[in-house]
N, C-alpha and C positions, 0 to 999 in steps of 0.2 A: 943249081942242083935240086932235083926233085926230093921233096920231103917224104920220109917213110911214114905210112899211115899206121898209127898205133891205137889200139883200143884197150880198155880195161873193163872188167866185168866183176861184179860182186854177187856171188850166189849165197849159199848158207855158210856164213862166217861172221866174224865180229867187226870187220872193216879195218883190222889192225894192219893188214898188208897194204891197203890203200893209204893208211897213215904213214907207213914206211915210204911209200912213193912220194908223199908230200914232204917227207923229212930229208929230201935230197939236198936241201940248202942251195948253194950256188950252182950245183951240178944241173939243177932243173933249168937254169937259164941257157946253158950250152946245149942241153938236150932239146930245148924249145926251138932252137935254130935248125935242128936236124929232123924233128918229127912233127907230124900233124896229129894231135890227139882228136880222133874222130868219133869216139864213143866212150862212155863211162859215167860213173856217178857225178863227176864234176863237169860233164858236158851236157848240153841241152838236147842232143840227138835222141829221138824217141825210137827209131828203128835201127837195128844193127846194120851197118853199111856193107856193101859188096866190096870185094877186093881189098881186105885189110891185110897189111903186111905182117904185123905182130899183134897178138892179143894176149894179155896177161889176165888169167882167170883166178880170182880168189874165191875160196869156199868150196864146200862139198856139194854134190848133186843130191838134194834131199826131197825134191818135189817134182811132179810132172812138169811144172813150168820151168824148173831148172834144167831138166833133161831136154825139153824142147829147145830151150835157149842155147844150151851148149852144143846141140847137134847143128843148129843153124850157124852158130859161131864157127864151128869146125869147117863147115862147107864154105864159109866166106873168108877164112883166114889162112894165110900161108904158113905162119909159124905160131903154134899155140903153146903158151907157157902156163903150167900149173904153178900158181903163185901162192906159196905158203903151205903149211902142213895140212890144213883142211882140204885143199885142192889135191895135195900129193897123197895123203893117207886117209882122209876122212876125219881125222883128229877129233875135236870136241863135238861137232855135229853127229858123228858116228857113235857117240856115247849112248844115244837113244836106241841103237840097233837091237838090243836084247828085249825091248819092250814092244809088244804088238801095237800097231798104229792106232787102232780103235781104243785100246787101253790108255795109250799116251794122250790122245785127244780128250778122253773122258776125264783123266786126271787134271789136265790143264784147264779145260773150259767148263767143267762141271764141278768136280771135287775141289778144285782150287779157286773157284770164283765166289765172290761175295754177292754179286749182282748179275742179273741176266745170264743165269746158268744155262748152258746148252752149247753144243758144238755148232759153230757157224757153218752155214751151207753156201754162203755167197762171199766172194772176194778173198777166200782162203784157198791157196793152191792145194791140190790133192797131194798128200805126202806119199812118197815111195815107201816100200816096205822097210828099206834101210837107206841111210845116208852113206854114200860111197864116193871114193875119189874119182876125179875126172877120167883117168886112164881106163876105168872100167866101162866107160860109155863111148869115148872118142879117142882117136890117136892124139897123144900128147908128144910134142917135140922136145920140150925141155921141162924138167922138174926143178923147181926152185924152192927147196924146203926152208923151214924156219917158222917161228911163231912169235912175231912175224920175221920174214927174211930181213936182214939189215939193209938199209937203203943203199949202202956202198956196194953190196952184192947185186942188188937190182940194177943199179947204174952200170956196174961192170958188165953184166949180161947184155943189157940194152946197147951199150957202147960196142961190145964185141960184135953184136949183130949188125950194127950200123957200119962197122969197119969191115964187114964181110967175113968175119971169123965165126966159126960154129962153136958156141960155148959148150962146155962140158954138160951133157944132158942129164947128169945125175949129181948135182952139186951137193956138197955136205956143208952144213952150217950148224952152229950151236943154237940151242933154244934160247929165246929171250934176247 
């Protein structure tokens, strides 16, 4: 049986959704027999691969780098899942949306700095005007809300996909 190619991506978020992925306990063993994890923070791949079956994306789109990444991911992925409230609604990263980008950078890198005051110009991705959910930039197939989504819910969605079932595209879960 051919394994399903799965990728995970972490954009602007806290990594709590990836912690839920790791919190699957024994379910991760049975999933490991069915999937090939081809990209993610726990995998050494440097370039997002072609022809990925399922990608779970955590975090809001907050920078130009995030936007470029999610557009490439959408082109190379069959089923894209918004994983967690930051990816589904913008959540915590979107709390900065009422502050103009230059004012935000000034507050963080100049007003809030004790040493080396100044907005960095290298190795810091250009921020978008606002942090936004994935669906505002690319087609999302399944929204999996929660902060973070419970690991049982994530496993259930993945298993449904592996069994050829289409999970509910707008799942409801409780916070925490």
